TIVEX-953560 format. One record per residue (C-alpha): residue number from 1; residue in three letters; x, y, z. Coordinates in Angstrom, 1 decimal. Each point is the difference from the previous one (the first is absolute). Last residue first. Layout:
! TIVEX-953560
resi = NUM | resn = ALA | x = X | y = Y | z = Z
...
//
This chain:
! TIVEX-953560
resi = 240 | resn = UNK | x = -2.9 | y = 0.1 | z = -19.4
resi = 239 | resn = UNK | x = -2.7 | y = -2.5 | z = 0.8
resi = 238 | resn = UNK | x = -3.2 | y = -0.4 | z = 1.9
resi = 237 | resn = UNK | x = 0.3 | y = 2.9 | z = 2.5
resi = 236 | resn = UNK | x = -3.2 | y = -0.1 | z = 1.9
resi = 235 | resn = UNK | x = -2.3 | y = 2.9 | z = 1.2
resi = 234 | resn = UNK | x = 0.0 | y = 2.5 | z = 2.8
resi = 233 | resn = UNK | x = 0.4 | y = -2.5 | z = 2.8
resi = 232 | resn = UNK | x = 3.1 | y = 1.4 | z = 1.6
resi = 231 | resn = UNK | x = 2.0 | y = -2.7 | z = -1.6
resi = 230 | resn = UNK | x = -1.1 | y = 1.2 | z = -3.5
resi = 229 | resn = UNK | x = 1.1 | y = 3.6 | z = 0.8
resi = 228 | resn = UNK | x = 3.4 | y = -1.4 | z = 1.2
resi = 227 | resn = UNK | x = 0.3 | y = -2.0 | z = -3.2
resi = 226 | resn = UNK | x = -0.7 | y = 3.0 | z = -2.2
resi = 225 | resn = UNK | x = 2.6 | y = 2.1 | z = 1.9
resi = 224 | resn = UNK | x = 2.4 | y = -2.8 | z = -0.3
resi = 223 | resn = UNK | x = -0.3 | y = -0.1 | z = -3.8
resi = 222 | resn = UNK | x = 0.0 | y = 3.8 | z = -0.4
resi = 221 | resn = UNK | x = 3.2 | y = 0.0 | z = 2.2
resi = 220 | resn = UNK | x = 1.6 | y = -2.7 | z = -2.2
resi = 219 | resn = UNK | x = 0.0 | y = 2.3 | z = -2.9
resi = 218 | resn = UNK | x = 1.4 | y = 2.9 | z = 2.1
resi = 217 | resn = UNK | x = 2.7 | y = -2.3 | z = 1.4
resi = 216 | resn = UNK | x = 1.0 | y = -1.4 | z = -3.4
resi = 215 | resn = UNK | x = 0.1 | y = 3.5 | z = -1.6
resi = 214 | resn = UNK | x = 2.2 | y = 1.3 | z = 2.9
resi = 213 | resn = UNK | x = 2.4 | y = -3.0 | z = -0.3
resi = 212 | resn = UNK | x = 0.3 | y = 0.2 | z = -3.9
resi = 211 | resn = UNK | x = 3.3 | y = 2.1 | z = 0.1
resi = 210 | resn = UNK | x = 1.3 | y = -3.1 | z = 1.7
resi = 209 | resn = UNK | x = 2.2 | y = 0.2 | z = 3.1
resi = 208 | resn = UNK | x = -1.9 | y = -2.1 | z = 2.2
resi = 207 | resn = UNK | x = -1.5 | y = -1.9 | z = -2.8
resi = 206 | resn = UNK | x = 3.2 | y = -1.8 | z = -0.4
resi = 205 | resn = UNK | x = -0.7 | y = -1.9 | z = 3.3
resi = 204 | resn = UNK | x = -1.9 | y = -2.7 | z = -1.9
resi = 203 | resn = UNK | x = 2.7 | y = -0.2 | z = -2.6
resi = 202 | resn = UNK | x = 2.6 | y = -0.6 | z = 2.6
resi = 201 | resn = UNK | x = -2.3 | y = -2.6 | z = 1.9
resi = 200 | resn = UNK | x = -0.9 | y = -2.0 | z = -3.2
resi = 199 | resn = UNK | x = -3.5 | y = -1.4 | z = -0.4
resi = 198 | resn = UNK | x = -1.7 | y = -1.1 | z = -3.1
resi = 197 | resn = UNK | x = -1.8 | y = -3.1 | z = 1.7
resi = 196 | resn = UNK | x = 1.8 | y = -2.0 | z = -2.5
resi = 195 | resn = UNK | x = 3.3 | y = 1.2 | z = 1.0
resi = 194 | resn = UNK | x = -0.9 | y = -0.5 | z = 3.8
resi = 193 | resn = UNK | x = -0.9 | y = -3.5 | z = -0.8
resi = 192 | resn = UNK | x = -3.4 | y = -1.5 | z = -0.5
resi = 191 | resn = UNK | x = -2.4 | y = -2.0 | z = 2.1
resi = 190 | resn = UNK | x = -2.6 | y = 2.9 | z = 0.5
resi = 189 | resn = UNK | x = 0.2 | y = -0.2 | z = 3.7
resi = 188 | resn = UNK | x = 3.7 | y = -0.5 | z = 0.1
resi = 187 | resn = UNK | x = 0.6 | y = 3.0 | z = -2.4
resi = 186 | resn = UNK | x = -2.2 | y = 2.2 | z = 2.4
resi = 185 | resn = UNK | x = 2.2 | y = -1.1 | z = 3.0
resi = 184 | resn = UNK | x = 3.1 | y = 0.6 | z = -1.9
resi = 183 | resn = UNK | x = -1.2 | y = 3.4 | z = -0.9
resi = 182 | resn = UNK | x = -0.8 | y = 0.8 | z = 3.6
resi = 181 | resn = UNK | x = 3.6 | y = -1.1 | z = 1.0
resi = 180 | resn = UNK | x = 1.4 | y = 2.3 | z = -2.8
resi = 179 | resn = UNK | x = -2.0 | y = 3.1 | z = 1.0
resi = 178 | resn = UNK | x = -3.0 | y = 1.4 | z = -1.9
resi = 177 | resn = UNK | x = 0.0 | y = 3.8 | z = -0.1
resi = 176 | resn = UNK | x = -0.8 | y = 2.6 | z = 2.7
resi = 175 | resn = UNK | x = 0.4 | y = 3.7 | z = -0.1
resi = 174 | resn = UNK | x = 0.4 | y = 1.7 | z = 3.5
resi = 173 | resn = UNK | x = -1.5 | y = 3.6 | z = 0.1
resi = 172 | resn = UNK | x = 2.1 | y = 2.9 | z = -1.4
resi = 171 | resn = UNK | x = 1.7 | y = 2.3 | z = 2.5
resi = 170 | resn = UNK | x = -0.2 | y = 3.7 | z = 0.5
resi = 169 | resn = UNK | x = 0.4 | y = 2.2 | z = -3.2
resi = 168 | resn = UNK | x = 1.6 | y = -0.8 | z = -3.2
resi = 167 | resn = UNK | x = -0.3 | y = -3.7 | z = 0.6
resi = 166 | resn = UNK | x = 2.5 | y = -2.7 | z = -0.8
resi = 165 | resn = UNK | x = -1.6 | y = -3.4 | z = -0.4
resi = 164 | resn = UNK | x = -0.6 | y = -2.2 | z = 3.1
resi = 163 | resn = UNK | x = 0.6 | y = -3.7 | z = -0.3
resi = 162 | resn = UNK | x = -1.5 | y = -3.3 | z = 0.9
resi = 161 | resn = UNK | x = 0.3 | y = -3.7 | z = -0.5
resi = 160 | resn = UNK | x = -2.6 | y = -2.6 | z = 0.6
resi = 159 | resn = UNK | x = -0.2 | y = -3.5 | z = 1.1
resi = 158 | resn = UNK | x = 3.4 | y = 0.5 | z = 1.4
resi = 157 | resn = UNK | x = -0.9 | y = -1.4 | z = 3.4
resi = 156 | resn = UNK | x = 0.6 | y = 3.4 | z = 1.6
resi = 155 | resn = UNK | x = -1.8 | y = 1.7 | z = -2.7
resi = 154 | resn = UNK | x = -3.1 | y = -2.1 | z = 0.6
resi = 153 | resn = UNK | x = 0.1 | y = 0.7 | z = 3.7
resi = 152 | resn = UNK | x = 0.3 | y = 3.7 | z = -0.5
resi = 151 | resn = UNK | x = -2.7 | y = -0.1 | z = -2.6
resi = 150 | resn = UNK | x = -2.3 | y = -1.6 | z = 2.6
resi = 149 | resn = UNK | x = 0.6 | y = 2.7 | z = 2.7
resi = 148 | resn = UNK | x = -0.4 | y = 2.8 | z = -2.5
resi = 147 | resn = UNK | x = -3.2 | y = -1.3 | z = -1.5
resi = 146 | resn = UNK | x = -1.7 | y = -0.5 | z = 3.3
resi = 145 | resn = UNK | x = 1.1 | y = 3.5 | z = 1.1
resi = 144 | resn = UNK | x = -1.2 | y = 1.5 | z = -3.2
resi = 143 | resn = UNK | x = -3.5 | y = -1.3 | z = 0.4
resi = 142 | resn = UNK | x = -2.4 | y = -2.4 | z = -1.9
resi = 141 | resn = UNK | x = 2.6 | y = -1.8 | z = -1.9
resi = 140 | resn = UNK | x = 0.1 | y = -1.6 | z = -3.6
resi = 139 | resn = UNK | x = -0.1 | y = 2.6 | z = -2.7
resi = 138 | resn = UNK | x = -0.5 | y = 3.2 | z = 1.8
resi = 137 | resn = UNK | x = 2.9 | y = -0.9 | z = 2.4
resi = 136 | resn = UNK | x = 2.1 | y = -1.1 | z = -2.8
resi = 135 | resn = UNK | x = -0.5 | y = 3.2 | z = -1.9
resi = 134 | resn = UNK | x = 1.0 | y = 2.1 | z = 3.2
resi = 133 | resn = UNK | x = 3.1 | y = -2.2 | z = 0.3
resi = 132 | resn = UNK | x = 0.9 | y = 0.6 | z = -3.7
resi = 131 | resn = UNK | x = -0.4 | y = -2.5 | z = -2.6
resi = 130 | resn = UNK | x = 2.4 | y = -1.4 | z = -2.6
resi = 129 | resn = UNK | x = 0.2 | y = -2.6 | z = -2.8
resi = 128 | resn = UNK | x = -3.7 | y = -0.2 | z = -0.7
resi = 127 | resn = UNK | x = -0.2 | y = -3.7 | z = -0.8
resi = 126 | resn = UNK | x = 2.8 | y = -1.2 | z = 2.6
resi = 125 | resn = UNK | x = -1.3 | y = 2.4 | z = 2.6
resi = 124 | resn = UNK | x = -3.6 | y = -1.2 | z = -0.4
resi = 123 | resn = UNK | x = 1.3 | y = -3.6 | z = 0.2
resi = 122 | resn = UNK | x = 1.8 | y = 0.9 | z = 3.4
resi = 121 | resn = UNK | x = -3.2 | y = 1.5 | z = 1.3
resi = 120 | resn = UNK | x = -2.1 | y = -3.1 | z = -1.0
resi = 119 | resn = UNK | x = 2.5 | y = -2.2 | z = 2.0
resi = 118 | resn = UNK | x = 0.0 | y = 2.4 | z = 3.0
resi = 117 | resn = UNK | x = -3.9 | y = -0.1 | z = -0.1
resi = 116 | resn = UNK | x = 0.1 | y = -3.8 | z = 0.1
resi = 115 | resn = UNK | x = 2.3 | y = 0.1 | z = 3.0
resi = 114 | resn = UNK | x = 3.6 | y = -0.5 | z = -0.3
resi = 113 | resn = UNK | x = 1.8 | y = -1.5 | z = 3.1
resi = 112 | resn = UNK | x = 0.7 | y = -3.5 | z = -1.2
resi = 111 | resn = UNK | x = 1.2 | y = 1.4 | z = -3.3
resi = 110 | resn = UNK | x = 2.4 | y = 2.3 | z = 1.8
resi = 109 | resn = UNK | x = 1.5 | y = -2.7 | z = 2.0
resi = 108 | resn = UNK | x = 0.7 | y = -2.3 | z = -3.1
resi = 107 | resn = UNK | x = 1.5 | y = 3.1 | z = -1.7
resi = 106 | resn = UNK | x = 2.2 | y = 0.7 | z = 3.0
resi = 105 | resn = UNK | x = 1.1 | y = -3.6 | z = 0.0
resi = 104 | resn = UNK | x = 0.8 | y = -0.1 | z = -3.6
resi = 103 | resn = UNK | x = 2.1 | y = 3.2 | z = 0.4
resi = 102 | resn = UNK | x = -0.3 | y = 3.7 | z = -0.5
resi = 101 | resn = UNK | x = 2.2 | y = 1.5 | z = 2.5
resi = 100 | resn = UNK | x = -1.5 | y = 1.3 | z = 3.3
resi = 99 | resn = UNK | x = -1.3 | y = 3.6 | z = 0.2
resi = 98 | resn = UNK | x = 1.5 | y = 2.1 | z = 2.7
resi = 97 | resn = UNK | x = 0.2 | y = -0.8 | z = 3.7
resi = 96 | resn = UNK | x = -2.9 | y = 0.0 | z = 2.4
resi = 95 | resn = UNK | x = 0.1 | y = 2.1 | z = 3.1
resi = 94 | resn = UNK | x = 2.5 | y = 0.1 | z = 3.1
resi = 93 | resn = UNK | x = -1.7 | y = 0.4 | z = 3.3
resi = 92 | resn = UNK | x = 0.9 | y = 3.0 | z = 2.1
resi = 91 | resn = UNK | x = 0.3 | y = -0.6 | z = 3.7
resi = 90 | resn = UNK | x = -2.9 | y = 0.6 | z = 2.2
resi = 89 | resn = UNK | x = -1.2 | y = 2.8 | z = 2.3
resi = 88 | resn = UNK | x = 2.3 | y = 2.6 | z = -1.6
resi = 87 | resn = UNK | x = -2.7 | y = 1.9 | z = -1.7
resi = 86 | resn = UNK | x = -3.4 | y = -0.7 | z = 1.6
resi = 85 | resn = UNK | x = -1.7 | y = -3.2 | z = -1.2
resi = 84 | resn = UNK | x = 0.4 | y = -2.9 | z = -2.6
resi = 83 | resn = UNK | x = 3.2 | y = 1.3 | z = -1.6
resi = 82 | resn = UNK | x = 0.7 | y = -0.6 | z = -3.7
resi = 81 | resn = UNK | x = 2.8 | y = -0.3 | z = -2.4
resi = 80 | resn = UNK | x = 0.0 | y = 0.1 | z = -3.8
resi = 79 | resn = UNK | x = 3.3 | y = -0.7 | z = -1.8
resi = 78 | resn = UNK | x = -0.1 | y = 0.2 | z = -3.8
resi = 77 | resn = UNK | x = 2.6 | y = -1.9 | z = -2.0
resi = 76 | resn = UNK | x = 1.3 | y = 1.4 | z = -3.3
resi = 75 | resn = UNK | x = -1.8 | y = -1.2 | z = -3.2
resi = 74 | resn = UNK | x = 2.3 | y = 1.5 | z = -2.4
resi = 73 | resn = UNK | x = -2.7 | y = 1.2 | z = -2.2
resi = 72 | resn = UNK | x = -2.7 | y = 0.1 | z = 2.6
resi = 71 | resn = UNK | x = 1.9 | y = 2.7 | z = 1.8
resi = 70 | resn = UNK | x = -1.8 | y = 0.4 | z = 3.4
resi = 69 | resn = UNK | x = -1.6 | y = 3.0 | z = 1.4
resi = 68 | resn = UNK | x = -3.5 | y = -1.0 | z = -1.1
resi = 67 | resn = UNK | x = 0.3 | y = -3.5 | z = 1.4
resi = 66 | resn = UNK | x = 1.2 | y = 1.4 | z = 3.4
resi = 65 | resn = UNK | x = -3.1 | y = 2.3 | z = 0.0
resi = 64 | resn = UNK | x = -2.4 | y = -2.8 | z = -0.9
resi = 63 | resn = UNK | x = 1.5 | y = -2.3 | z = 2.6
resi = 62 | resn = UNK | x = -0.3 | y = 2.6 | z = 2.7
resi = 61 | resn = UNK | x = -3.6 | y = 0.6 | z = -1.1
resi = 60 | resn = UNK | x = -0.8 | y = -3.7 | z = 0.2
resi = 59 | resn = UNK | x = 1.5 | y = -0.2 | z = 3.5
resi = 58 | resn = UNK | x = -1.9 | y = 2.8 | z = 1.3
resi = 57 | resn = UNK | x = -3.3 | y = -1.3 | z = -1.3
resi = 56 | resn = UNK | x = 0.8 | y = -3.5 | z = 1.5
resi = 55 | resn = UNK | x = 1.0 | y = 1.6 | z = 3.2
resi = 54 | resn = UNK | x = -3.5 | y = 1.9 | z = 0.1
resi = 53 | resn = UNK | x = -1.8 | y = -3.2 | z = -0.9
resi = 52 | resn = UNK | x = 1.8 | y = -1.9 | z = 2.7
resi = 51 | resn = UNK | x = -1.3 | y = 2.4 | z = 2.8
resi = 50 | resn = UNK | x = 0.4 | y = -1.9 | z = 3.2
resi = 49 | resn = UNK | x = 3.8 | y = 0.1 | z = -0.5
resi = 48 | resn = UNK | x = -0.2 | y = 3.6 | z = 0.2
resi = 47 | resn = UNK | x = -0.2 | y = -0.1 | z = 3.8
resi = 46 | resn = UNK | x = -2.5 | y = -1.9 | z = 2.2
resi = 45 | resn = UNK | x = 0.5 | y = 1.9 | z = 3.2
resi = 44 | resn = UNK | x = 1.4 | y = 3.3 | z = -1.5
resi = 43 | resn = UNK | x = -3.4 | y = 0.7 | z = -1.7
resi = 42 | resn = UNK | x = 0.5 | y = 3.4 | z = -1.9
resi = 41 | resn = UNK | x = 2.2 | y = -1.7 | z = -2.6
resi = 40 | resn = UNK | x = 3.2 | y = 1.0 | z = -1.9
resi = 39 | resn = UNK | x = 1.3 | y = -1.7 | z = -3.0
resi = 38 | resn = UNK | x = 3.7 | y = -0.1 | z = -1.2
resi = 37 | resn = UNK | x = 1.8 | y = 0.1 | z = -3.4
resi = 36 | resn = UNK | x = 3.4 | y = -0.5 | z = -1.4
resi = 35 | resn = UNK | x = 0.9 | y = 0.0 | z = -3.7
resi = 34 | resn = UNK | x = 3.4 | y = -0.9 | z = -1.0
resi = 33 | resn = UNK | x = 1.2 | y = 0.7 | z = -3.7
resi = 32 | resn = UNK | x = 3.1 | y = -1.9 | z = -0.9
resi = 31 | resn = UNK | x = 2.9 | y = 1.5 | z = -1.9
resi = 30 | resn = UNK | x = 2.9 | y = -1.2 | z = -2.2
resi = 29 | resn = UNK | x = -0.7 | y = -3.9 | z = 0.3
resi = 28 | resn = UNK | x = 2.8 | y = -2.0 | z = -1.3
resi = 27 | resn = UNK | x = 2.1 | y = 0.3 | z = -3.2
resi = 26 | resn = UNK | x = 1.0 | y = 3.7 | z = 0.5
resi = 25 | resn = UNK | x = 2.1 | y = -0.9 | z = 3.2
resi = 24 | resn = UNK | x = 1.7 | y = -3.0 | z = -1.7
resi = 23 | resn = UNK | x = 1.0 | y = 2.2 | z = -2.9
resi = 22 | resn = UNK | x = 1.6 | y = 2.6 | z = 2.3
resi = 21 | resn = UNK | x = 1.9 | y = -2.6 | z = 1.8
resi = 20 | resn = UNK | x = 1.3 | y = -1.5 | z = -3.2
resi = 19 | resn = UNK | x = 1.1 | y = 3.4 | z = -1.2
resi = 18 | resn = UNK | x = 1.8 | y = 0.7 | z = 3.2
resi = 17 | resn = UNK | x = 1.9 | y = -3.4 | z = -0.1
resi = 16 | resn = UNK | x = 1.0 | y = 0.9 | z = -3.7
resi = 15 | resn = UNK | x = 1.3 | y = 3.3 | z = 1.1
resi = 14 | resn = UNK | x = 1.9 | y = -1.7 | z = 2.9
resi = 13 | resn = UNK | x = 1.7 | y = -2.5 | z = -2.4
resi = 12 | resn = UNK | x = 1.1 | y = 2.7 | z = -2.5
resi = 11 | resn = UNK | x = -2.0 | y = 0.6 | z = -3.1
resi = 10 | resn = UNK | x = 1.9 | y = -0.6 | z = -3.4
resi = 9 | resn = UNK | x = 0.5 | y = 2.9 | z = -2.5
resi = 8 | resn = UNK | x = -1.0 | y = -1.0 | z = -3.5
resi = 7 | resn = UNK | x = 3.1 | y = -0.2 | z = -2.2
resi = 6 | resn = UNK | x = 0.2 | y = 2.7 | z = -2.7
resi = 5 | resn = UNK | x = -1.0 | y = -1.2 | z = -3.5
resi = 4 | resn = UNK | x = -3.3 | y = 2.2 | z = -0.1
resi = 3 | resn = UNK | x = 2.1 | y = 3.0 | z = 0.7
resi = 2 | resn = UNK | x = -0.2 | y = 2.0 | z = 3.2
resi = 1 | resn = UNK | x = -0.6 | y = 3.9 | z = -0.4
//
């Protein structure tokens, strides 16, 4: 047993180099999901390029799969590649990189892309703290496909953040909270600071590990179900 006063053994030069190399490897991307897809057609003269809707659907599915297999905490980059035609007919095309950093330029770009529905949704997330993808579909969209496509864009621009809580069986749905760039947009609209808005990203994400998560989702589920019923013409949700 070595005493506390014993000198600490020093690493050799080669051992130090190995440690630096190991640290450099772990600092970068550890893994990257890659999704490949192809489309076939019964009309060889025109090819799949004559079916833009089909390619758009395939591209949307590929982006959704890549997003689902990514690690949102570390925000590793996803690579989605596509082939317009039979396998091998065209070289793979690299997809979009991971989310950009939250900068003034990003916030300005986001503000220019947000629709009135997007801004309302961000306020709903700020007010209700967390909503699942299904609840957001009920609240603001007519279809799951439309909600998924828009949420992917909002997540990429950091208007929203998302997480998946641990599920005993299967996988839990995506849970969405207000993102930092989205909070900046809301604060600018109200003419206040983030502090005055009552937003802190770390506290916003605390709901992911809070014992109150299930209660919050259940309560918000009642709200979104009523809102969905009102949108379908079965009355009007005056307040909540």
